[in-house]
C-alpha positions in Angstrom: -10.0 -50.4 -28.3 -9.4 -50.2 -32.4 -6.6 -52.4 -33.5 -4.8 -49.3 -34.8 -4.7 -47.1 -31.9 -1.7 -47.2 -29.4 -2.0 -49.0 -26.8 -0.5 -46.6 -24.3 -2.3 -43.8 -25.2 -4.1 -41.9 -22.5 -7.5 -41.2 -23.7 -7.8 -37.5 -21.8 -4.5 -36.2 -23.2 -6.1 -33.8 -25.3 -8.5 -32.5 -22.5 -5.8 -32.6 -19.7 -3.0 -30.5 -22.3 -5.4 -27.8 -22.6 -6.3 -27.8 -19.2 -2.4 -27.3 -18.3 -2.3 -25.2 -20.9 -5.4 -23.1 -19.6 -3.8 -22.8 -16.5 -0.7 -21.2 -17.4 0.4 -17.6 -17.2 1.1 -16.3 -20.8 4.0 -14.5 -21.3 2.1 -10.7 -21.3 1.2 -11.4 -17.7 4.4 -12.0 -16.7 5.4 -8.8 -18.3 2.9 -7.0 -16.5 3.4 -8.7 -13.5 7.2 -7.7 -13.3 6.7 -4.5 -14.3 3.9 -4.2 -11.7 6.5 -5.5 -9.3 9.4 -3.6 -10.3 7.3 0.0 -9.7 5.7 -1.5 -6.6 9.5 -2.2 -5.4 10.9 1.4 -6.5 7.7 3.2 -4.5 8.3 1.3 -1.1 12.1 2.1 -1.6 11.0 5.5 -0.5 10.7 4.8 2.8 14.0 4.2 3.1 15.3 7.5 3.8 13.5 7.6 7.2 15.2 4.2 8.2 18.7 6.0 8.2 20.7 5.9 11.7 20.9 9.2 13.2 23.7 10.6 14.8 23.8 8.4 17.6 24.5 5.4 14.5 21.1 4.1 15.5 17.6 4.3 13.5 14.8 6.3 15.2 11.5 4.7 14.2 9.8 8.1 15.1 11.8 9.7 12.5 10.7 6.9 10.6 6.9 7.6 11.2 7.4 11.6 10.0 9.0 10.7 7.1 6.2 8.1 6.4 3.7 11.1 7.0 5.3 13.0 4.6 5.5 10.4 1.7 2.7 8.0 2.1 -0.1 9.6 0.8 1.7 10.5 -2.0 3.3 7.2 -3.0 -0.6 6.1 -2.7 -1.2 8.4 -5.5 1.8 7.7 -7.5 0.7 4.0 -7.4 -2.9 4.8 -8.1 -2.0 6.6 -10.8 0.0 3.9 -12.1 -2.5 1.4 -12.2 -1.0 -1.1 -9.5 -3.6 -3.9 -8.6 -4.7 -2.8 -5.1 -3.7 -6.8 -4.6 -0.9 -7.7 -4.2 0.8 -5.1 -5.6 0.0 -1.9 -4.3 -1.2 -3.4 -0.3 2.8 -4.9 -0.7 4.1 -1.2 -0.7 2.5 -0.4 3.2 3.0 -4.1 3.9 6.8 -3.6 3.4 6.9 -0.3 5.6 5.1 -1.9 8.2 8.3 -4.8 8.1 10.7 -1.6 7.9 8.9 -0.1 10.8 9.2 -3.1 13.4 13.0 -3.8 12.0 13.7 0.0 13.1 11.8 -0.5 16.4 13.8 -3.4 17.2 17.3 -1.9 16.8 16.1 1.8 18.4 17.5 2.2 21.9 13.9 2.7 22.8 10.7 0.8 21.7 7.4 1.9 20.4 4.1 1.2 22.9 2.2 0.3 19.7 3.9 0.2 16.5 1.1 -1.8 15.1 -1.5 0.6 15.3 0.9 3.2 13.7 1.5 0.6 10.8 -2.0 0.2 10.0 -2.6 3.9 10.5 0.5 4.3 7.3 -1.3 2.3 5.3 -4.6 4.1 5.7 -2.9 7.2 4.5 -1.5 5.1 1.8 -4.7 4.4 0.5 -6.0 7.4 0.6 -3.5 8.7 -1.8 -4.1 5.6 -3.6 -8.0 6.4 -4.1 -7.1 10.0 -5.5 -4.3 8.6 -7.9 -6.6 5.8 -8.9 -9.5 8.0 -9.6 -7.7 10.5 -11.8 -7.0 10.4 -15.5 -3.5 8.5 -15.7 -2.1 11.9 -17.7 -2.7 13.7 -14.2 -0.7 11.0 -12.3 2.4 13.2 -11.8 0.5 16.2 -10.8 -1.7 14.7 -8.1 1.5 12.7 -6.6 3.0 16.2 -6.2 0.3 17.8 -5.0 -0.5 15.2 -2.3 3.4 15.4 -1.4 3.4 19.5 -0.8 -0.1 19.0 0.7 1.2 16.4 3.7 4.7 18.4 4.0 2.7 21.7 4.7 0.7 19.6 7.1 3.8 18.1 8.5 5.5 21.1 8.9 2.9 23.6 9.9 3.1 23.2 13.5 6.7 23.9 13.9 6.8 26.4 11.0 6.3 29.2 13.2 9.8 28.8 15.7 11.8 28.4 12.5 9.5 32.1 11.1 10.1 34.1 14.0 8.3 32.6 16.9 5.6 29.6 17.9 2.0 30.5 16.4 -0.4 31.0 19.5 -1.2 27.9 21.5 -4.7 27.8 20.2 -3.0 27.1 16.8 -0.7 25.5 17.4 -3.1 22.9 19.0 -5.0 23.0 15.6 -2.1 22.3 13.3 -1.3 19.6 15.9 -4.4 18.2 15.1 -4.2 17.8 11.3 -0.9 16.5 10.8 -0.3 13.3 9.7 3.1 13.0 11.6 0.7 13.6 15.0 -1.5 10.8 13.7 1.0 8.4 13.5 3.0 9.5 16.4 0.5 9.1 18.4 -1.2 5.7 17.2 2.3 4.8 18.8 1.9 5.8 21.8 4.7 8.5 21.8 3.7 11.7 23.9 4.3 14.1 20.8 3.9 17.2 22.4 6.6 16.3 24.3 8.9 15.3 21.9 12.1 17.0 21.5 11.3 17.9 17.6 8.1 19.4 18.7 8.3 20.9 22.4 10.6 23.9 21.2 9.8 24.5 18.4 5.9 24.4 18.3 6.0 25.3 21.5 3.8 22.8 23.2 4.4 23.6 26.5 1.8 26.9 26.4 -1.0 23.9 24.9 -3.1 23.6 27.6 -4.1 19.7 28.0 -7.7 20.3 28.4 -7.8 22.0 24.4 -6.4 19.0 22.9 -5.8 15.2 23.7 -3.7 12.4 22.0 -5.0 10.2 19.7 -6.3 6.7 20.8 -4.4 4.8 18.9 -7.1 1.5 18.6 -10.0 4.4 17.1 -7.7 6.7 15.1 -5.8 4.1 13.1 -8.8 2.1 12.5 -11.1 5.2 11.4 -7.7 6.0 8.7 -7.6 2.7 7.5 -11.1 1.9 7.2 -11.7 5.1 5.4 -8.7 5.0 3.1 -9.8 1.6 2.0 -13.4 2.3 1.6 -12.0 5.4 -0.8 -9.7 3.2 -2.5 -12.4 1.0 -3.4 -14.9 3.5 -4.5 -11.9 5.0 -6.4 -11.3 1.2 -7.9 -15.0 0.9 -9.1 -15.5 4.8 -10.8 -12.4 4.2 -12.7 -13.4 0.9 -13.9 -16.5 2.3 -15.3 -15.0 5.2 -16.9 -12.8 2.9 -18.7 -15.8 0.7 -19.6 -17.9 3.7 -21.0 -14.9 5.0 -23.0 -14.4 1.3 -24.1 -18.0 1.6 -25.3 -18.0 4.9 -27.0 -15.2 4.2 -29.4 -16.1 3.8 -32.7 
């Protein structure tokens, strides 16, 4: 050791300090993380109206599932349009909805039989909307979320619209409309007897539907298909958007 060197100076100090700096999070990264977290929290809160207590003073998990069927695809489109990272920020939104559904189910007088499958199907609807929002250009994100919300609302309310207008649709038409309704999907993934539920029974005229014309969704199969399809669409949209952004960067002078 040189006489002029400090005897207690660590030989690897420069390398160690550089390593610690490289592992640190920059202020810009923290700001982006905080922004994405705020957006995810605001979008997740859209589910809260569905968890409000009903006239009996207790929340209804079926009402929450119906609300999620209405808003989940649009919230996904908004998250994709906002360019939220798929993990962990975007994934945290349906994750928080799962926790909310469990809490509402515990507080409700009657429990859902299979809430997990309904939660997974909800995640699939969210992922499908996320794929659309991510695939479109940023300036189209508001229009995409609005269009998805309107489309989901039409599918949710179509089976009961006939009863509100004049008379229920013909039984065959009602069966088709129930099949394509996301509310039917989530309710039957939770093992709810949707055709005999009070919100559907009279308004949709489900008593006229021949049981042989439609059968309830099987929770594991239906939820699995919707989840896998939604995640696959989201993955493809992510790759497509990244390729488009890279091509745009290369095209700039």
